N, C-alpha and C positions, 0 to 999 in steps of 0.2 A: 587538625585533630577531629573535628566534627565530620569532615569528609570521610574519614576512615570508618566512621560508625555506620555509614550508609550500607555497607556490605552486610552488616549484622541483620538488617531488615530483610535481606534475601536469604541469608544462611539459616535463620531460625525457621521459617516456614518449610524450607527444603528439608531440614533435618527432621522436623515433625512429620512430614509426609513419608520420608524414608523409614523412620522408626515405626510408623503405624502399619507399614506393609508387613512387618514381621510379627505382629500381634495375632494370636489365634482368633479365629472368627467367633468362637463361643464366648470370649471375654468382652462382652459389650461394655461393661463399666470402664475397663482399661482403655478400650478404643475411644470412647467418648471423652474420657478425661484427658487423654493425650491430645485429641483434637482441640478441646476447649482450652487446655493448658497452653498449647502452642499459640493459639489465636489471642488468648487473654494476655499472655506475656508480651506478645507483639503490641497489643493495645497499650499496655502500661509503658513499654519502652518508647513507643512513638509519642505518647503524650508527654513524657519527660523530655524527650529530644526536642519536640516542638517548643516547649516552654523555654528551654535553654537557647534554642535557635532564635526565638523572639527577643530574648534578653540580649543576645549578641548582635541584634540589628537586622535580622531577616535577610542576610546576604545570600545570594544564590550560591549553592555548593555544587561542585563537580568533581567526580572521581573516575579517572581512567583506570579500570581494574586490571585487565590483562588483554594481550593480543592473541587471538586464536590463529590468525594467519596473516602473513605479510609478504608481498611481492614488490617488484620494482615500481609498480603503479597503483597498488591496492593494499589496503590494510583493513582487516576485519577485527575490531576490538570491542570489548564489553565496556560500557561507560554508564555511570550513574549520575543522576542530576536531581537536585532538590530545590524547589522554590515554593511559592504559596499554593500553586495548583497541586503540586505533589503533596504538600502538607495536608490539604483538605481531603484529597482522595485517599491518602494513606490512613488518616484518622477515621474517616467515615467507613472505609473498607474494613478496618480492624474492629471497630465498634459493632457494625452490623453483622459481621461474620461471627463474632463472639456471641451475639444474641441468637443467631441462627443455630450455632452448635449447641447452645444451651437448650433451645426449643427442640432440636432434633433428637437429643438424648432420650426424651420421653415420647416424642411423636412417632419415632421409628422403632420403638422398643419391640424386640422380637420380630422385626421385619427381616425377611430372608436375605436382603442385601444390605444389612446394617453396616458391616465393615466396608463394603464396596462404596457405600454412600460417603462415609467419612474420609476414606482414602481419596475419593474424587474431590471432595470439598477442600481438603488440604492441598491437593495438587492444583486446584483452581486458585487457592489463596496464594500459593507460591507464584503462579503465573501472573496473577493480578499485581502483586507487589513488584515483580520484575518489570512488568509493563509500565507501572506508574513511576517507578524509580529510574526508568531507562533514560540514558543521556544521548542516545543516537537511534537511528531507525533500526539498525541491526538488533540492538538489545530490545527495543520495543517489539520487534517482530517475533522474537523468541517468546516473550510473555503473551503476545497476541495469539500465537499458535496454540500455546498451552490452554488458554482460556477457551479457544474454539473446540479443541478435542474434549475438554472437560464438559462443555455444554452438550456435546453429542452424547457423551456417556451418561449424563444425568437426565437428559430428556428420554433416553432409552433405558432408564433405570428399571422400569417394569418391562423387561425385555421378553417376557413370555407372552406379551400382547402385541398384536399386529400394529395398531395405530401409533403407540409411542415410538416404535422402531421406524416406521415410515416417516413420521414427523421429524424425528431426530435426523434422519438422512436428508430431508428437505432443508432443515435449518443449517446443517453442515454445508450443503451445496451453496446456500446464500453466503455463509461465512467464507467459503472458498473464493467467491468473487471479491469480497473485501480483502482477503489475503493478497490476491494478485494486485489489487489497487495499491497496497503498501509496497509490494515488490517493484512495481513499475515506478512508484514515487522514489524509491531508493535508487533505481537505475538512472532515472532522469536527473536526480540530484547529484549523482556522481559526475555526470557530464556537465552539469551546471557549475558546480563548485570545484570539480577536479580533485575531490578528496571525500573521505568519509565524514560528512559534516555532523557536528554535534549540536544539540539543542541550545546549549549555552552560546554557541557561535551564531545561531539564528537570531539571537537578541541583539547582535551587532548590526545596527541599521545600515551603516555605510557598506559593510560587506555584502549584505543581502541586496541592497539597492543597486550597488555597482554591477553585480552579476545579472540582476533582472533587467536592467536597462539595455544590456547588450544581448540578452537571451530571453526576451519576453515570451516567446512561444513556448520554450521549454518550461519557464516559470509557470505559465498558465496550465500546461500539461501536468506538472507536479501537483498543483493545487487541485485540479479536477480529480486526479487519482486519489488524493487524500480525502476529498469530499465524497467520492464514491465509496471508499473504504469505511468512512465514518457513517455514511447512510446505511450501508449494509449491516454494520455492527449495531447501530442504534435504531434499526427498523424504520427508517424514514422512506418516504415514497421514492421509488416504486417497490421497495423491499418490505413494506409494512406488514404484509400478510403472515410472515413467519412467526411473529412474536406470540399471538394467541395459540399457534400450534405447538410452541415450545412449552406450554403449560401442562403438557402430558406428564411431566416429571413430578416427583414429590413436591408438596407445597413448600417446604423449606428451601428446596433448590430453586423453585420458581421465584421465591421472594428474593433470594440472594443474587440470582442471575438476572432475571427478567423484570424484577421490580426495582432493584437498587444499583448493583455494581456493573455487571457485564453490559447491560443495555446502555449504560452511560459512558462506555469506553469510546464510542464515536465522538461524544462531546469532549472527552479528554484529548483525543487526537486533534480536534480542531483548536482547542485551547493551547495545546502544546506547540502547534505549528502556526499559531496566529501571527507571530512576527514575520513569517514568510509571505503570507498572502494578504496581509492587512492593507497593502497599497495597491492591490489588484481589485479595482472597483467592480469589474464585471463578475469576478468570482464571489465577492461579498454579496452582490445582488442575487446571484444564483443560489447561494447557500441560504440567504434569507427567504427567497421564494420557495425553496424546497421545504424549509421549516414551516412557513406559513401554510402551504398547501397540505402538508402532513397534519398540521395542527387542526385545520378545519375538517379534513376528511376523517381523521381519527376520532374527533369529538362526535361527529355524526354516527360513526360506526359503534362507538362505545354506548350510545343511547339505545341501541336496538339489540344488544347482545342478550342472549338468554342464559349465558354462563357468567357467574360472578368473576371468575379468573380472567375470562376473555374481556369482560368489561373493564377490569382493572388494567389489563394489558394495553388496550386501546387508549385508556385515559392516560397511562404513562407515556405512550407514544405521542399523544397530543402535547403534553407538557414538555417533552424533549424537543418537539418541533419549536416551541416557544424559546427554549434554551438556545437552539441554533440561530434563531432570529436575534437574540441578545448578543451572541458571539459575533454575528455578522455586523451588528451595530457597534461593536467594540466595547460592550458592557461586560467585561470579563468578570469583575467582582460580583455583579448581579447574577451572572450565569452560574458562578460557584455557589452562591446562596440558593439559587433555584435548584441546582443539582442536589444539594444537601436536603432541602425540603422535600423534593420529589422522591428521593431515595428512601427517606424515613417513612413518608406517607405510604408509598406503595408496599414497602416491607410490612408495615403494620396491617394494611388492608388485606394482603395476601395471607398473612399468618392467621388472621381472625376470620377469613372468608367462610369457613365452615360454620362458625358460630353466627355470622351475619345472616347466612341463608336461613337458619332455623329461627332467628330473631325476626326477620322480615316476614316469614310465613306466619308466625304467631301474631305479629302486629296487624297484618292484613286480615287475619281471621277475627281478631277481637276488636280492633280499632280501625276499621276500614273507613277511609276518607276518599272522596272523589278526587281525581288528579286535577291540579290546577292547570290553567292554560299555559302553554309553553310558547316560546318565541316562534316556533314553526307554525303555530295556529294563525299567526298574523300574515303568513305568506299565502298567495293564491293556491287553491287546493291542488291544481295540477303540479305546481312546483313542489308543494309539500309531499304529495304522494310519490313523485319522482325521486326526491331525496330519500324518502323512506325505503323505497325499493332498492336504490343504489347502495344505501347503507346496509341493508340486509344482505346484498350481494357483495359487500365489502369493496364496492367500486371496481369489482372484477380484477382486483390486484393479483389474485391467484392465477387468473387466466392470462394476465400480462406476463407473469413470470413463466408460465407454461409456454407461452408463445416465444418469449425471449430465450429460454434456457432448455426446457425439457423437449419440446417438439422439434427444434433443430437437431438436438442430439439423436432423437429417435429417427428422424428422417434421414440424417446422414448415416446412421447405423444401418438402416434398412437398405440404403443405396450401395453399401459395400458388403452385401451378403456373400459375394463371390470370394471374399477374403477368408482363407482357411490355412491350415498348416502346409498344404501343398504349395499354395501361392507364396507363402512366406519362404519356404525352402528354395523354390525354383526361381523366384523373381527378386524378392527383397534382400535376401542374404547376399546373393551375387552383386546386387546393386550397391549394397553397403561396402563390400570389398572393393568394388570399382571406385567408390567415393574415396576410400583410403588411398588407392593408387593415384587418383586425381590430385589428392592433397600432396602426396610425395613429389609429383611431377607437375605441380600447378604452374611452374614457370614456363613450361612447354605448351601449355594450353592457352588458347586465346582468352584475353582478359574479360571479354563480354560474357563468356561462358562461366568463368570462375566467379564473377561477380554475382551471378544468379544462382549458383549452387547452394549457398547457405539457406536461402528462402525455400528452395526445392526440398532440401533434406529436412528442414524444420517442418515443412508441410507434410512430408511423409510420416514424420514422428507424430504429428497431430492426427493423421488418419489412423495410426496405430491405437491411440487412446480412444478415439471415437468408436472403433471396432471393439475395443475392450469394454467400453460402457454398454454397447448394444448386445454383447454376448450373453445369451440366455442359458446355455447348456454347459459349456466346458470351462470351469474356473481356471484350469491350467493354461488354456489359451489366453484368457483374459489377463492372467497374471504375467505371463511371458511378454505380452504386448506392452504392458505398462513398463516393464523393465527395459525392453528394447527401445521404447520411446526415448528414454534418456540417452541411449547411444546415438540415436539420430540427432538429438539436440546437440550433443557433444561435438559430432562431426560438422554440424552446421556452423557452430561458433568457432570451431577449430580453423576454419578458412580465414579468419582474421589473423593478420601477421603477428600480432602481439601475443597470441595464445601459444603456450607450449604444452607438451605432453604431461608435464608434472601437474599443471593446473587442472587439466582434464582428468588426470588420475585421481586427484582429490575428490572431484565430483563423482566419478564413476565407482570409486571404492565403496562408498556408502550404498550406492545403488546395487552393486553386485552382492555385497554382504547381506543386505536386507532381502534381496531377491532370492538368494539361496535359502535363507531362513524360512521365507514364505513358501517356497516351493517344497521344501522338506515337510513343512507342516501340512500342506495339501496332500502330499504323498501318504503321510501317516494317517490322515483323516480318511483317505480313500480306502486304505486297508481295513479300517474299522467300521466304515459305513458304506452301505450300498448306494445311497442316494447323495450325491454332492453336486447335483445340477443347480443352476441359479434361477430356475423359473418360479421359485417360491421361497419363502423364508423357512429355513430348516431347523433352526434352534439347536444346533449341535453344541452350544456352549455348556449346556447342562450336563452332558455326559463327558465332554472333553474341554474342561475349562483351561487346562494348561496349553493345549494347542491353540485355543482361541486367543489366549494372552500373547503367545509368541507370534501368531499371525497378525494380530493387531500391531505389535511392535514392528513387524516387517512392513506392514502397510504404511505406518508412520515414517519409517526409514526411507522407503521408496518414494514417497510423495513429498519429501523435503522437510519433515518434522525435525526439530533440532535435537535428534539423538544420534545422528550419523553425520559424516562429512558431506552428505548430499546437501544439507542446509547451507553450509558455508559455500559449497561448490555452486549452488544456484546463484547466489549473489555474486560470486567470482566470475561466472560465465556471463552474467548479465552486464557486468562492468566492461566486458569486451564487445558488447553490441553497441555499435556507433549510434550517435543521436539521429543520424539520417536513415538508419535501418528500421523504419517504423514497421514495415511488414514483418521482418524477422522478429522484432520484439513482440508483435501481436501473435505470431504463430507460437513462439516459445511460451509466452504467458498463458495463452489459451491451452497449451499442452499441460501446464501446471494446474490449471483449473480442472480440466477434464480428468487428468490422471488421479488427482486427489479424490474427486467424486467417484471415479471408477473403482479405485482401491477400497474406499470405505463401503462401496456397494457390494463388493465381493465379500467383505467381512460381515456386513449386515445380513446378506442372503444366506451365507453358510452357517453362521453362528448365532444369530439373533432371531427374534420372532417366535411364534407358537411352535413348540416342539412337534416335529412331524410324527413322532412315535406316540404322541398322546391321542392321535385321532385313529380310531379303530372302526372298521365297518361292522355293523351289527350282523350277527350270524343269520344266515338265511333260514327261515322257518317255512315249511311247506304247509299249505292250507288244508 
């Protein structure tokens, strides 16, 4: 009976979000009351449920909700799971979100994006509950993706300004790396367990240990992918630089996302999958070292910040690093207590940060006291000054990410400037047709050629999205390349014997549908606007909000967000990539990373940022 109640905690936030979409923007009171009522009802329900769950003996609960797709070797199903980790995260999430909605009702009063803010918060709350209650990787990934896009929308809340949009795009790019970490972990776990493994099954020590003993390399790979995803989501080194940039959004969203809930989702992932990697000593050491390094570096960076919100952000990162150490040591209960304390503290600090600034200024003016000696003063001056400079430069983490992510994308994009519409029609389209012919008659082609074709086709698809990302002028070209990338991935995986056309059709149906919607939106936009190049932020969302909304949906559909069959198809196709096809898995996963970044980049360039029509040249006056 208690198992069945779990679905209520997903349905309530979803219904609240859907209902809020239809409320007129002028009715602020109704919008805020719907948001608060949804979250507060969730809080009361969760509290009562946890009390009865404790009385019943705190047994783990599992509910297999429904199956989205099933083949002879694969099953994609939605599963819910409840244990003490879920209980803590659900309760803290509902309590803090109810506080934030109460605070935001007055803080954002008469703000231009009032309805948009509460819609996004409810969307985030739905994704958060879905991720926390997830019983397998597939269900977790749906909530994980919802939280990611909600973060992007709230960081870019002040979308008429350049910096919030730019930082939102950077944060989404880091999130995309974490997304692919989860996808690769799902892929490898399918080969390790030969099934869609659930989290309650991960608690079966004999089952996990039996598979890890015979497949230790795959087990280590899964654990590293999970650690990478957790590090990206929780801003651990080398991804730490994104969290202060995420503070460009409204203070309430900064508190709920980057002070309390979203930033601790990496911690949740490590706690949820701890039974899987607890016996992999090398992984535990690596996670502990990552947390230790992050904690030291973030503490130093927090001490030199000139912005209160940035200081709080780095302080939160430092504490999360300590939580990772506690998880690596197996101190699960302590990590949960630490999460609760850090979440409440950072939420409070962020909400009162404007008042704290005025208070400190007043205190320094009236009650100035010389600063006491700190621990750094005991160090040799050369080391002290070096640490200070490194902290000011944030240990050059931004440069590290530029070197690892942005510069390679730009270099590769410049190296394929020859790629244009003529090249696409003359060379790549015939090559794709030739690939289909090869597939139909692959029994007549030498095996050594057939075995290398998947990697070749996947690499061509990767080149397509690299070109899409580097495209500066033609959004139609960039959009078509993203769509065609999926066709190259499909034919690459199609060369595996177990794949049939129906499975590829499931994958490509969502791509084609979203691709058409996006292309039509671009056509309509070109008819109404003279400038739709992507060499600057154009801000067309203000005049064409409907087209902006539909194009965003198209971007999400094409890039695998769980609103089309593309999402299920990605996981389905990955299940056909064999465990020894590391290069193919790398090319396909890289395509997913870059295609998501390229798609959001098109949306941000065309529809967000300073409105191009607000800038007018001054009339010329003769002397």
